[in-house]
C-alpha positions as CSV (number, residue, x, y, z in Angstrom):
1,M,-14.2,6.7,-0.9
2,S,-12.0,4.9,1.5
3,K,-8.9,6.1,3.4
4,L,-5.7,4.4,3.5
5,I,-3.8,3.4,6.4
6,L,0.2,2.1,6.0
7,A,1.2,-0.2,8.8
8,S,4.8,-1.2,8.8
9,H,8.0,-2.5,10.7
10,G,10.6,0.4,11.2
11,S,9.7,3.7,9.8
12,L,8.2,2.0,6.2
13,A,5.1,3.4,6.8
14,E,5.8,6.9,7.7
15,G,8.6,6.8,4.6
16,M,6.2,5.7,2.2
17,K,3.4,8.1,3.4
18,S,6.1,11.0,2.7
19,A,6.2,9.5,-0.8
20,L,2.6,8.8,-1.8
21,K,2.2,13.1,-0.4
22,M,5.5,14.2,-2.9
23,I,3.7,12.3,-5.6
24,L,0.3,12.9,-5.2
25,G,-0.3,15.9,-2.9
26,E,-1.1,17.2,0.5
27,S,-4.4,16.3,0.6
28,I,-4.5,12.7,-0.1
29,R,-5.9,10.5,2.9
30,V,-3.1,8.8,4.5
31,D,-1.7,7.4,7.9
32,A,1.0,5.7,8.5
33,F,2.3,3.7,11.7
34,G,5.3,1.9,12.1
35,L,6.9,0.3,14.7
36,D,9.6,2.6,15.2
37,T,7.0,4.8,16.6
38,W,4.1,2.7,18.1
39,E,6.7,-0.3,19.5
40,Q,4.1,-3.0,19.3
41,P,1.6,-4.2,16.4
42,Q,-1.4,-3.8,19.3
43,A,-0.3,-0.2,19.5
44,I,-0.7,-0.1,15.6
45,L,-4.4,-1.5,16.0
46,E,-5.7,0.4,18.9
47,E,-4.7,3.3,17.0
48,I,-6.8,2.6,13.6
49,L,-10.0,0.9,15.6
50,K,-9.5,4.9,16.7
51,I,-10.0,5.9,13.7
52,R,-12.8,3.9,12.7
53,R,-14.7,4.7,15.4
54,S,-14.4,8.4,14.7
55,D,-15.9,7.5,11.7
56,P,-17.9,4.8,11.7
57,E,-19.0,4.8,7.9
58,E,-15.5,5.2,6.5
59,E,-14.1,2.8,4.7
60,L,-10.6,1.8,6.2
61,I,-7.8,-0.2,3.4
62,V,-4.8,-1.3,5.3
63,L,-1.9,-1.7,3.3
64,C,1.1,-3.9,5.9
65,D,4.6,-4.4,4.6
66,V,5.1,-8.0,4.7
67,K,2.5,-10.9,4.7
68,G,2.9,-13.5,7.8
69,G,4.6,-10.6,9.8
70,S,3.6,-9.5,13.0
71,V,2.2,-6.1,11.6
72,C,0.2,-7.8,9.4
73,N,-1.1,-10.8,11.1
74,C,-2.4,-8.3,14.0
75,M,-3.7,-6.0,11.6
76,L,-5.7,-8.9,10.1
77,Q,-8.2,-8.7,13.1
78,L,-9.3,-5.5,11.4
79,C,-11.4,-7.7,8.8
80,E,-13.7,-8.6,11.0
81,D,-15.1,-5.3,9.9
82,T,-17.1,-5.2,6.5
83,K,-16.0,-1.7,6.1
84,I,-11.9,-2.6,6.3
85,C,-9.7,-4.7,4.3
86,V,-6.0,-5.4,5.2
87,V,-3.3,-6.2,1.8
88,S,-0.1,-7.1,2.3
89,G,3.2,-6.0,0.5
90,M,3.5,-2.7,0.7
91,N,5.6,-0.8,-2.0
92,L,5.4,2.2,-3.8
93,G,3.8,1.3,-6.5
94,L,1.1,-0.3,-5.1
95,A,0.3,2.3,-2.1
96,L,-0.1,4.6,-5.3
97,E,-2.4,2.6,-7.1
98,L,-4.4,2.2,-3.4
99,A,-4.3,5.6,-2.6
100,M,-6.6,6.1,-6.3
101,V,-8.9,2.9,-5.4
102,S,-12.1,5.5,-6.0
103,G,-14.6,2.6,-4.7
104,G,-13.5,2.2,-1.7
105,V,-13.3,-1.6,0.3
106,S,-16.3,-2.3,-1.2
107,C,-14.8,-2.1,-4.8
108,K,-12.7,-5.6,-4.2
109,K,-11.9,-5.8,-8.1
110,E,-10.3,-2.6,-8.1
111,I,-8.2,-3.4,-5.3
112,E,-7.1,-6.6,-7.0
113,M,-6.7,-4.7,-10.4
114,A,-4.1,-2.4,-8.3
115,I,-2.6,-5.6,-6.9
116,K,-2.3,-6.9,-10.4
117,E,-1.1,-3.8,-12.0
118,T,1.6,-4.1,-9.1
119,N,2.7,-7.0,-9.6
120,E,3.4,-6.8,-12.9
121,G,5.3,-3.4,-12.5
122,I,7.9,-5.5,-10.4
123,Q,10.4,-6.9,-13.2
124,Y,14.2,-8.6,-13.2
125,F,17.1,-6.3,-14.7
126,D,20.4,-7.1,-15.4
127,H,23.3,-7.0,-18.5
128,T,21.6,-9.6,-20.5
129,V,17.8,-8.4,-19.9
130,I,19.4,-4.9,-21.0
131,Q,21.5,-6.1,-23.7
132,I,18.2,-8.3,-25.5
133,L,15.9,-5.0,-24.6
134,T,18.9,-2.7,-26.2
135,E,19.1,-5.3,-29.4
136,T,14.9,-5.9,-30.2
137,E,13.9,-2.1,-29.4
138,E,12.1,-0.6,-32.7
139,E,13.9,2.9,-34.2
140,G,13.1,5.5,-32.2
141,N,12.0,4.0,-28.8
142,E,14.7,3.9,-26.5
143,L,14.9,2.1,-23.5
144,W,16.4,5.1,-21.3
């Protein structure tokens, strides 16, 4: 089993942790570090390294907010450790999926599937899309 660590600009990571605990319960294994509190990506990196040193056998999945952002770029240093992986593109759907990854970092396919499923959950809706969906819905299958 692995531990999920959220890292972000602002307080996104802490808000995401709050939402995860609301949905999955207090027992989930997640830590959150945002720049509002930690001020520099390097400070977040140091905290994650402390977590790593406290349990060298534990696998860590680090979910960052933005690919190419200062936080994610700094966290990529963690990938030198075979028991740590970094994933970018934080959103609640992805965080939920990664919080439930059973195989940990060693289960690359499970993480890739979580990313794929989350990408499929991103949809664009406007009045024309809703109209088409409403017109094509089957009897008894309501849109909302």
